Phi, psi and omega in degrees: 000152183266209182292162178286127179252344176227126178225122175241129182237104177051049183282136173224144178230121182246135173247132179255105184290133178087002183255133179258352186237029180283188185260011181297155183241002175297147177303319180300317179295320181295315179296319179297322180294316180293319180298321179294320182288329182291328181259011172071032178230150178210116181267141178291156178295130179273321177195163179252140174236121177267103179288330176226143178220123171053049181266118175241130188203138175232128179240128183272156176300132179085003181270142172254108184253126176271146177229119180236164180158163180291164175300133181085007182285340180117008183297312182294323177297320178301317179294324178297320179294314181297321181279357179078012178288326176223155178256149181291150175290319175225161178086184185229137176232133180224126179235127180251117178117163181284133183256128173248138185243129170247074184252296175248083184297138181089002177299129180098354176297141176249124187301329184278346181272155179285170176301320179295314180296321179290332177297315178291320179296312181293324177299319178296319178298324181276002175096013180266143176281166179299323179293321177302315181294317181298319180295331184253004188300315181298319179294319180298313182294318181296316181297320181287341181068037185244026175301130181093353181240003186288341177266006179266135175302139185291346176295342178264001178284149167286167180297326179293318178296317179301314182294316182299319180293316180299316179296317183298318179299310183294323183290341180260014173291149176267075183241143178283332182234125181247124179254121184239116184237098172058028177285347179268009180287343179230169180102157182279176185298320181295319178297316180297321178298317180292323177298313180297320178297320179295317180292325176295321176297318179297318179297315182291342177280358177098003179271160185264140180234133168249118188242113177254126181196154169267358179273097186290328177297316178296320179300315182294327180287326188266323192247134174274332181235142182220146173245144180252114178266127181224113180054044174085357181240156173280112181277317178213154174212140181164201179303137189304312185298319181291325178291319178298315180300318180293321180295314181291336180263016188280003178087014180264010182297129179288176184256183181269002169208156186203139174246142182251152175294143183271141176235101183300338181275351183289139178292325178203144181204155173268128183257329182203148179215145179206152171258117188236156175271191181296336179275000179083002180268144179302140180236137174252345179228132175244145175277141180304127182096351178266174181227169181209176179239136170271121185246120185236127174260135185232153167235124177244114183265339180237160172284119185232098181304136175061032174296134186229151174237134181221156176223153178234133173256127184229161170285163178300333181277000172103008179274119178287125182264313175202153177227142183223143179233147178300323182292342177298337179273358184081014185254134173230051186287354183251018186278346181253157182304138180167175175248122190237154165238122181244132179238135178234133180285125176270115188298153182267053181244006185277134177285162178305137181156187181252138185223159176228156180237133175247152183235150175218138176229124181172194176235181178294341183254342187209138174264130177258333178202135174224121181232106183273134175050047185279335178236150176226146176205164182238138171254121180260172183135188179293142182284123175226173178297134179281148177295144182234354180271141174275125188230165176239134186242163173271068186293139178277130180240152172225138178230132176225143180266127186267345182211172182263355181222168179269011182293130181299124182290000000 
């Protein structure tokens, strides 16, 4: 490894909720502060939240460093400090070299512009000159697999095409430090494979990579060293496999049923979820070759056209195996106010191992509920290779209305 390109010394970042006149340096904080002073109001700070506390970290040139942790642990704030988007409240942060970010790929795309026009626009947003984009244009298009579609407005792109173009542009930046935050959370298996291969190529070229992901298999393949962020602090740092094992064994495993707090003001919400057998009882273990039902209770208080419910089954290490949505059946039976129970058949194709289920409730325009890894279960039986392809199934769904109104019970 070469010289240190990232150095953090006892860094802390504090956000004061409700304050317009704090010392924060984010653009969002600055605009809020100015807006408050222009209309002559200033609210006192209600509370302080330390997104980072006492973080010391050194990353060498050419190193691929993994960063893991639960949602809200401080990973994104850490990346903002390293990228110079925000400055620490206390401590010192120093980054040497140009930073390229693959965080929200496709940010800045304009739906009415073509893929080619958006490539130049997005490249400019990422700090590339027009000549830089032109020199790399053939590589960008080839990697994205969009030959023949670059003159098409991106509003006609599928979500996969949109994502591939955004990743390809960012991945071809001439940056010494590449920050990658959960861009592998979507996309098919082939796309994820190409992304990992590209990042491995970048690492071998001597550039530095910071990789944030819930996909532990991808983390283990790319990074030799990983840090675990927990409640704003570095809990552990070391060889990737040992850190992943400690993280997965940390006692945060969800259960085979779960109830959520009720919010009477919510337009739609998930109130309870369970994995049940044919007898309707919650199950934490399934026998290989057997099947079960995912049972979800909902409250819908408003009329919401095309409201959809979906679930994803993943391995404990974060590999998504399949995802299914109620709308895939052409059904929108939960769009009107009411209290519902929705059941989805979990296919009996899972190999022995440990699995988790995530839930989503929303429309194409708005998310009403997202619950990651809310259920866990085990499939027992003879040990065989686990499935690794993300697939789509003709899952059987059932919907029943439990009440005549949307009033929260």
